[in-house]
C-alpha positions as a printed NumPy array, in Angstrom:
array([[  2.957,  -6.005, -19.573],
       [  1.958,  -4.75 , -16.157],
       [  3.262,  -5.864, -12.768],
       [  1.069,  -5.238,  -9.729],
       [  2.397,  -5.263,  -6.203],
       [  3.952,  -3.304,  -3.379],
       [  7.484,  -1.961,  -3.952],
       [  8.935,  -3.017,  -0.59 ],
       [  7.749,  -6.643,  -0.918],
       [ 10.778,  -8.916,  -1.357],
       [  9.029, -11.135,  -3.908],
       [  7.972,  -8.109,  -5.959],
       [ 11.564,  -6.869,  -5.848],
       [ 12.762, -10.244,  -7.195],
       [ 10.21 , -10.141, -10.012],
       [ 11.134,  -6.575, -10.955],
       [ 14.839,  -7.413, -10.923],
       [ 14.202, -10.49 , -13.081],
       [ 12.183,  -8.493, -15.62 ],
       [ 14.829,  -5.755, -15.76 ],
       [ 17.707,  -8.269, -16.028],
       [ 15.88 ,  -9.932, -18.931],
       [ 15.167,  -6.567, -20.594],
       [ 11.424,  -7.021, -20.379],
       [  9.598,  -3.682, -20.44 ],
       [  6.771,  -3.454, -17.941],
       [  4.655,  -0.924, -16.125],
       [  4.575,  -1.146, -12.324],
       [  1.331,  -0.567, -10.436],
       [  1.641,  -0.081,  -6.674],
       [ -1.779,  -1.216,  -5.544],
       [ -1.238,   0.079,  -2.048],
       [ -0.692,   3.655,  -3.315],
       [ -2.623,   3.56 ,  -6.594],
       [ -5.355,   1.258,  -5.373],
       [ -7.019,  -1.626,  -7.106],
       [-10.537,  -1.76 ,  -8.463],
       [-13.282,  -4.307,  -7.975],
       [-13.238,  -4.732, -11.769],
       [ -9.536,  -5.633, -11.752],
       [-10.06 ,  -8.174,  -8.998],
       [-13.077,  -9.664, -10.773],
       [-11.059, -10.009, -13.993],
       [ -8.148, -11.619, -12.134],
       [-10.508, -14.023, -10.387],
       [-12.105, -14.941, -13.729],
       [ -8.601, -15.92 , -14.895],
       [ -7.164, -17.57 , -11.767],
       [ -9.935, -18.155,  -9.246],
       [-10.021, -16.24 ,  -5.959],
       [ -7.971, -18.598,  -3.764],
       [ -4.551, -17.941,  -5.388],
       [ -5.031, -14.194,  -4.924],
       [ -5.513, -14.308,  -1.143],
       [ -2.139, -14.61 ,   0.564],
       [ -2.948, -16.845,   3.524],
       [  0.763, -17.196,   4.357],
       [  1.493, -13.51 ,   4.887],
       [  1.64 , -11.301,   7.936],
       [ -1.467,  -9.363,   6.905],
       [ -3.574, -12.546,   6.864],
       [ -2.19 , -13.694,  10.218],
       [ -3.12 , -10.333,  11.766],
       [ -6.775, -10.743,  10.767],
       [ -9.105, -12.027,  13.465],
       [-10.268, -15.62 ,  13.081],
       [-13.848, -14.573,  12.261],
       [-12.636, -12.471,   9.316],
       [-10.394, -15.281,   8.104],
       [-13.264, -17.769,   8.369],
       [-15.569, -15.453,   6.389],
       [-13.398, -15.606,   3.244],
       [-15.226, -18.47 ,   1.573],
       [-16.051, -17.139,  -1.889],
       [-15.012, -14.616,  -4.524],
       [-17.19 , -11.769,  -3.219],
       [-15.855, -12.069,   0.327],
       [-12.295, -12.265,  -1.016],
       [-12.823,  -9.166,  -3.197],
       [-14.231,  -7.193,  -0.266],
       [-11.209,  -8.163,   1.847],
       [ -8.698,  -7.347,  -0.915],
       [-10.303,  -3.946,  -1.504],
       [-10.248,  -3.132,   2.212],
       [ -6.77 ,  -4.589,   2.798],
       [ -4.752,  -4.667,  -0.465],
       [ -1.659,  -6.072,   1.252],
       [ -3.514,  -9.394,   1.624],
       [ -3.268,  -9.838,  -2.179],
       [ -0.633, -12.399,  -3.134],
       [  2.206, -10.617,  -4.901],
       [  3.198,  -9.918,  -7.518],
       [  0.423, -10.178, -10.085],
       [  1.689, -10.053, -13.65 ],
       [ -0.708,  -9.178, -16.459],
       [  0.717, -10.174, -19.815],
       [ -1.656,  -9.762, -22.722],
       [ -4.648, -10.28 , -20.43 ],
       [ -3.237, -13.46 , -18.905],
       [ -2.751, -13.278, -15.143],
       [  0.125, -14.891, -13.229],
       [  0.16 , -14.739,  -9.43 ],
       [  3.43 , -14.912,  -7.485],
       [  6.946, -15.022,  -8.871],
       [  8.555, -18.159, -10.236],
       [ 11.533, -17.52 , -12.545],
       [ 10.892, -20.663, -14.619],
       [  7.281, -19.573, -15.244],
       [  8.416, -16.076, -16.256],
       [ 10.968, -17.675, -18.641],
       [  8.2  , -19.668, -20.306],
       [  5.62 , -16.93 , -20.633],
       [  8.03 , -14.289, -21.902],
       [  9.345, -16.305, -24.828]])
């Protein structure tokens, strides 16, 4: 199991704490420091679609100019934005056996880790 995110993100911290409290081994990937590849993003989008991966509620999105925001209308545009600005990726992203889960919801983690 691999958890992708940014260590100082409060939601990522909650997910990591939950996994540790439930003795679930995982590898952490800091995509701000370690980067993220186009191939990863394409695989995630194949699993979830591109919309759930773009955090339109976050500070990073709000700091983008309106033209950039308006240009994110398809997977390719979203991938280009996420590669250029990884902190716009909704966090965390959990990869469990090739299945991708975006965001942290304890009840979802309970279900998928049974």
